[in-house]
C-alpha positions as CSV (number, residue, x, y, z in Angstrom):
1,M,0.0,0.0,0.0
2,T,1.1,3.5,-0.9
3,I,0.4,6.3,1.6
4,S,1.3,9.9,0.2
5,T,0.2,13.4,1.1
6,V,-1.1,16.1,-1.2
7,A,-2.1,19.7,-0.7
8,T,-5.9,20.2,-0.7
9,D,-6.0,23.8,0.1
10,L,-4.2,26.9,1.8
11,H,-5.4,27.0,5.2
12,P,-5.0,30.2,7.5
13,K,-2.6,28.1,9.7
14,G,-0.6,26.9,6.6
15,T,-0.8,24.4,3.8
16,K,-3.3,21.7,4.6
17,Y,-2.6,18.1,3.4
18,R,-4.8,14.9,3.4
19,Y,-3.6,11.4,3.2
20,L,-4.2,9.1,0.1
21,N,-4.1,5.3,0.4
22,N,-3.3,3.0,-2.5
23,V,-2.0,5.6,-4.8
24,N,0.6,4.3,-7.3
25,V,1.4,7.2,-9.3
26,I,0.9,10.7,-7.8
27,N,2.2,14.1,-8.7
28,G,4.9,15.5,-6.6
29,T,3.6,16.8,-3.4
30,T,3.6,20.4,-2.1
31,L,6.0,19.4,0.7
32,V,8.4,17.7,-1.9
33,K,8.4,20.5,-4.6
34,R,8.8,23.4,-2.2
35,G,11.4,21.5,-0.3
36,F,13.5,21.2,-3.7
37,A,13.2,24.9,-4.0
38,H,14.1,25.6,-0.5
39,M,17.3,23.7,-1.0
40,Q,18.5,26.3,-3.3
41,K,18.6,29.0,-0.6
42,H,21.4,31.2,-0.4
43,G,22.8,30.2,-3.7
44,V,23.3,31.4,-7.2
45,I,21.5,29.9,-10.3
46,M,23.2,30.7,-13.5
47,D,21.7,30.9,-16.9
48,V,23.5,28.8,-19.5
49,T,23.1,28.0,-23.1
50,N,25.7,25.1,-23.6
51,V,27.9,22.6,-21.9
52,E,30.8,24.7,-21.5
53,Q,28.8,27.4,-19.5
54,A,27.3,24.9,-17.4
55,Q,30.6,23.5,-16.4
56,I,31.9,27.0,-15.5
57,A,28.8,27.4,-13.3
58,E,29.2,24.1,-11.5
59,D,32.9,24.8,-11.0
60,A,32.0,28.3,-9.5
61,G,29.8,26.8,-6.9
62,A,26.3,27.5,-8.5
63,V,23.5,25.5,-6.9
64,A,21.8,24.9,-10.2
65,V,21.9,26.0,-14.0
66,M,18.9,27.4,-15.9
67,I,19.1,26.3,-19.6
68,L,18.1,28.7,-22.3
69,D,18.5,28.7,-26.1
70,K,19.8,32.3,-25.7
71,L,20.8,34.5,-22.8
72,P,18.4,37.3,-22.1
73,Y,20.7,40.0,-23.5
74,D,20.7,38.0,-26.8
75,V,16.9,37.3,-26.8
76,R,16.6,41.1,-26.7
77,K,19.1,41.6,-29.7
78,A,17.6,38.6,-31.9
79,G,14.0,39.6,-31.6
80,G,11.5,37.2,-33.2
81,I,10.0,34.4,-31.0
82,A,12.0,33.2,-28.1
83,R,11.2,29.5,-27.2
84,T,12.4,26.6,-24.8
85,A,16.0,25.4,-25.4
86,S,16.8,22.6,-27.5
87,I,16.2,19.2,-25.7
88,D,19.4,17.9,-27.1
89,I,21.3,20.7,-25.4
90,I,19.6,20.0,-22.2
91,Q,20.3,16.4,-22.2
92,K,23.9,16.9,-23.1
93,I,24.1,19.4,-19.9
94,M,22.2,17.1,-17.8
95,N,24.8,14.2,-18.7
96,T,27.6,16.6,-18.1
97,V,27.1,18.3,-14.7
98,T,26.0,17.0,-11.4
99,I,24.0,20.1,-10.1
100,P,20.3,20.6,-10.5
101,I,19.1,21.4,-14.0
102,M,16.4,24.0,-14.7
103,A,14.7,25.1,-17.9
104,K,12.5,27.9,-19.0
105,C,9.2,27.3,-20.8
106,R,6.8,30.0,-22.3
107,I,4.3,31.4,-20.1
108,G,0.9,29.3,-20.6
109,H,2.6,26.9,-22.7
110,I,1.7,23.4,-21.4
111,G,3.4,21.7,-24.5
112,E,6.8,23.0,-23.5
113,A,6.3,22.2,-19.9
114,N,5.2,18.8,-20.5
115,I,8.3,18.1,-22.8
116,L,10.6,19.4,-20.0
117,E,8.9,17.3,-17.5
118,E,9.5,14.3,-19.7
119,A,13.1,15.4,-20.3
120,G,13.6,15.2,-16.5
121,V,14.5,18.8,-15.7
122,D,14.6,19.5,-11.9
123,M,12.5,22.7,-12.2
124,I,10.7,24.6,-14.7
125,D,10.8,28.4,-14.9
126,E,7.6,29.8,-16.5
127,S,9.3,32.7,-17.9
128,E,8.6,36.1,-19.4
129,V,12.1,36.1,-21.0
130,L,10.5,33.8,-23.6
131,T,7.6,34.9,-25.7
132,P,4.4,34.3,-23.8
133,A,2.4,31.6,-25.5
134,D,-0.8,32.6,-23.5
135,E,-1.7,36.1,-22.7
136,I,-4.9,35.2,-20.5
137,R,-3.5,32.3,-18.1
138,H,-0.4,30.9,-16.7
139,I,0.1,27.2,-16.5
140,W,-1.8,25.4,-13.7
141,K,1.3,24.1,-11.9
142,W,-0.4,21.5,-9.7
143,D,-0.7,19.2,-12.4
144,Y,3.0,18.6,-12.6
145,T,5.5,16.4,-10.6
146,T,8.1,18.8,-11.5
147,P,8.5,22.2,-9.4
148,F,8.0,25.5,-11.0
149,V,9.3,28.9,-10.4
150,N,7.5,32.1,-11.6
151,G,8.5,35.8,-11.8
152,A,6.6,38.5,-9.9
153,K,6.9,42.5,-9.7
154,N,4.6,42.7,-6.7
155,L,2.9,40.7,-3.9
156,G,-0.2,40.1,-5.8
157,E,1.4,38.5,-8.7
158,A,3.7,36.4,-6.4
159,L,0.7,35.1,-4.4
160,R,-1.3,34.3,-7.5
161,R,1.5,32.4,-9.1
162,I,2.0,30.5,-5.7
163,E,-1.9,29.6,-5.8
164,E,-1.3,28.1,-9.4
165,G,1.3,25.9,-7.8
166,S,4.5,27.6,-8.1
167,S,7.1,26.4,-5.7
168,M,9.4,29.5,-6.1
169,I,9.1,32.9,-6.8
170,R,11.7,35.3,-8.4
171,T,11.6,39.0,-8.9
172,K,11.1,39.7,-12.6
173,G,13.5,42.7,-12.7
174,E,14.4,43.5,-16.4
175,P,16.3,40.6,-17.7
176,G,19.3,41.0,-20.1
177,T,20.1,44.5,-19.2
178,G,22.8,44.3,-16.6
179,N,21.0,46.8,-14.5
180,V,19.7,45.7,-11.1
181,A,17.5,48.6,-10.5
182,E,14.2,47.0,-11.5
183,A,15.0,43.9,-9.5
184,V,15.6,46.1,-6.4
185,S,12.4,47.9,-6.9
186,H,10.5,44.6,-7.2
187,L,11.9,43.1,-4.3
188,K,11.5,46.1,-2.0
189,L,7.9,46.4,-3.1
190,I,7.3,42.7,-2.2
191,N,8.9,42.8,1.1
192,N,7.2,46.1,2.0
193,Q,3.6,44.8,1.1
194,I,4.5,41.8,3.3
195,R,5.5,44.1,6.3
196,Q,2.4,46.0,5.9
197,L,0.3,42.9,6.0
198,K,1.9,41.6,9.1
199,I,1.2,44.9,10.8
200,I,-2.4,44.5,10.0
201,L,-2.6,41.1,11.2
202,D,-0.9,42.0,14.5
203,D,-3.4,44.5,14.8
204,R,-6.2,41.8,14.5
205,E,-7.7,43.7,11.7
206,E,-9.2,40.8,9.9
207,Q,-11.7,42.6,7.6
208,E,-8.7,44.6,6.3
209,I,-7.0,41.3,5.5
210,I,-10.2,40.4,3.5
211,R,-10.0,43.9,1.8
212,I,-6.4,43.5,0.7
213,A,-6.9,40.0,-0.6
214,R,-9.6,41.2,-2.8
215,E,-7.0,44.2,-3.9
216,L,-4.4,41.6,-4.6
217,Q,-6.7,39.3,-6.4
218,A,-5.6,36.3,-4.2
219,S,-7.4,34.3,-1.7
220,Y,-8.0,35.2,1.7
221,A,-6.1,32.1,3.0
222,I,-2.9,32.7,1.1
223,V,-2.8,36.4,2.2
224,N,-3.5,35.5,5.8
225,E,-0.8,32.9,5.5
226,T,1.7,35.3,4.1
227,A,0.8,37.8,6.8
228,R,1.3,35.2,9.7
229,L,4.7,34.0,8.3
230,G,5.9,37.6,7.5
231,R,7.3,36.3,4.3
232,L,6.2,34.4,1.1
233,P,5.0,30.9,1.8
234,V,7.7,29.9,-0.7
235,V,11.5,30.9,-1.3
236,N,11.8,34.1,-3.1
237,F,14.9,34.7,-5.2
238,A,16.1,38.0,-7.1
239,A,16.6,38.0,-10.8
240,G,17.0,40.6,-13.5
241,G,20.2,42.6,-14.0
242,I,22.6,41.2,-11.4
243,S,26.0,41.4,-13.0
244,T,28.5,42.0,-10.3
245,P,29.5,40.7,-7.0
246,A,28.3,43.9,-5.3
247,D,25.0,43.5,-7.0
248,A,24.4,40.1,-5.6
249,A,25.4,41.3,-2.1
250,F,23.3,44.2,-2.1
251,I,20.2,42.4,-3.2
252,M,20.6,39.6,-0.7
253,N,21.0,42.2,2.1
254,I,17.7,43.8,0.9
255,G,16.0,40.4,1.9
256,C,16.0,37.6,-0.6
257,D,16.7,33.9,-0.6
258,G,19.2,33.7,-3.4
259,V,19.9,35.1,-6.8
260,F,19.5,34.2,-10.6
261,V,22.4,35.6,-12.6
262,G,22.2,35.3,-16.5
263,S,23.7,37.7,-19.0
264,G,25.7,39.4,-16.3
265,I,28.2,36.2,-16.2
266,F,28.5,35.0,-19.6
267,K,28.1,38.4,-21.6
268,S,31.1,39.6,-19.6
269,N,34.6,38.9,-20.7
270,D,35.8,37.3,-17.4
271,A,32.9,34.8,-17.1
272,S,34.8,32.2,-15.0
273,E,36.2,34.7,-12.4
274,R,32.9,36.6,-12.4
275,A,30.8,33.4,-11.7
276,R,33.2,32.4,-8.7
277,A,33.0,36.1,-7.3
278,I,29.2,36.3,-7.3
279,V,28.9,32.9,-5.6
280,L,31.4,34.1,-3.0
281,A,29.6,37.5,-2.6
282,T,26.2,35.9,-2.4
283,T,27.4,33.4,0.4
284,Y,28.9,36.0,2.6
285,H,26.8,38.9,1.7
286,N,26.8,40.0,5.1
287,D,30.6,40.3,5.4
288,P,31.9,43.5,3.6
289,K,35.4,42.3,3.7
290,I,34.8,39.1,1.8
291,V,32.4,40.7,-0.4
292,M,35.3,43.4,-1.3
293,E,37.5,40.5,-2.0
294,A,34.9,39.0,-4.4
295,Q,34.5,42.3,-6.1
296,K,38.3,42.5,-6.6
297,M,38.1,39.3,-8.7
298,V,36.3,41.1,-11.6
299,D,37.3,43.8,-13.7
300,E,34.7,46.3,-14.4
301,K,36.1,47.0,-17.8
302,K,35.2,43.4,-18.7
303,S,31.6,43.8,-17.4
304,M,28.6,43.5,-20.1
305,L,28.0,47.1,-21.2
306,G,24.2,47.1,-20.0
307,L,21.2,48.9,-21.1
308,D,19.2,51.6,-19.7
309,T,15.9,50.2,-18.3
310,K,14.1,53.5,-18.8
311,N,14.4,53.4,-22.5
312,L,13.9,49.8,-23.6
313,E,11.9,48.9,-26.6
314,L,10.9,45.6,-24.9
315,K,10.1,45.5,-21.3
316,M,10.0,41.8,-20.6
317,Q,8.8,42.3,-17.1
318,E,5.5,43.5,-18.6
319,R,4.9,40.3,-20.7
320,G,2.2,37.7,-20.1
321,P,-1.3,37.6,-18.5
322,S,-2.1,40.7,-16.2
323,I,-3.7,38.5,-13.4
């Protein structure tokens, strides 16, 4: 007999589970999927497009790699339709490195998500970096064994993605720009909104929690749980424009669980050193002396040139469904 637990709903006191007997095949439980995401805490997840980059990431101490066909900077430059990475490349990287493998699918594209799950990736990123396939709905992630990560600019977006089954949230930032400002803005907004929720809950203003839940277009249960926890119910990483060890330490100190770094490493001219330095600064973000040593490992003249986020033709953070 197989006994397993599945999430039935989000209860004010936390995620509610029920036991199922005689279940031979069951999708990954909430506990397992969120647990995998939690294992990446305090680490760096690096965007890669080939085996060589994946090996650099692993050697540098990345906790996982995120596989794309093109880095976000190149997606901007290429234009056209950005799709999920080649399965051949994904399998080659899986056969080469020992750290977890993540890959991106288009927003709403269950076909790409199904293929990535079948390929055996460890996590799927339903990502605005790729061209959205559905402008109305995101993927219903409860149907999958593989955990998902989604981007968010604010608390409402984060909670709605979690209700759809996302096991990890990341700030959207503005990918491929080398400019961390948007990621900082999104992270601060989410953290401030949670702080306000906790104050309201501590004041026992239940009716106000209900009003805010309606405003955020999320359920009362998940809003109340977030207020009680004083943080999101899942891990929250920062992404979008992180390019230097100082960027990584800065955004960790604002209050996130880890970082995604893409174009900032492999569009620089010192990728190996920069990858190691960013991992070091992320791990020891509270120690200015170590962060300074990490910053000394990189040469600003070799950094990616970067883009001004105020004058972009394409704002990736705005792509996809509005709810």
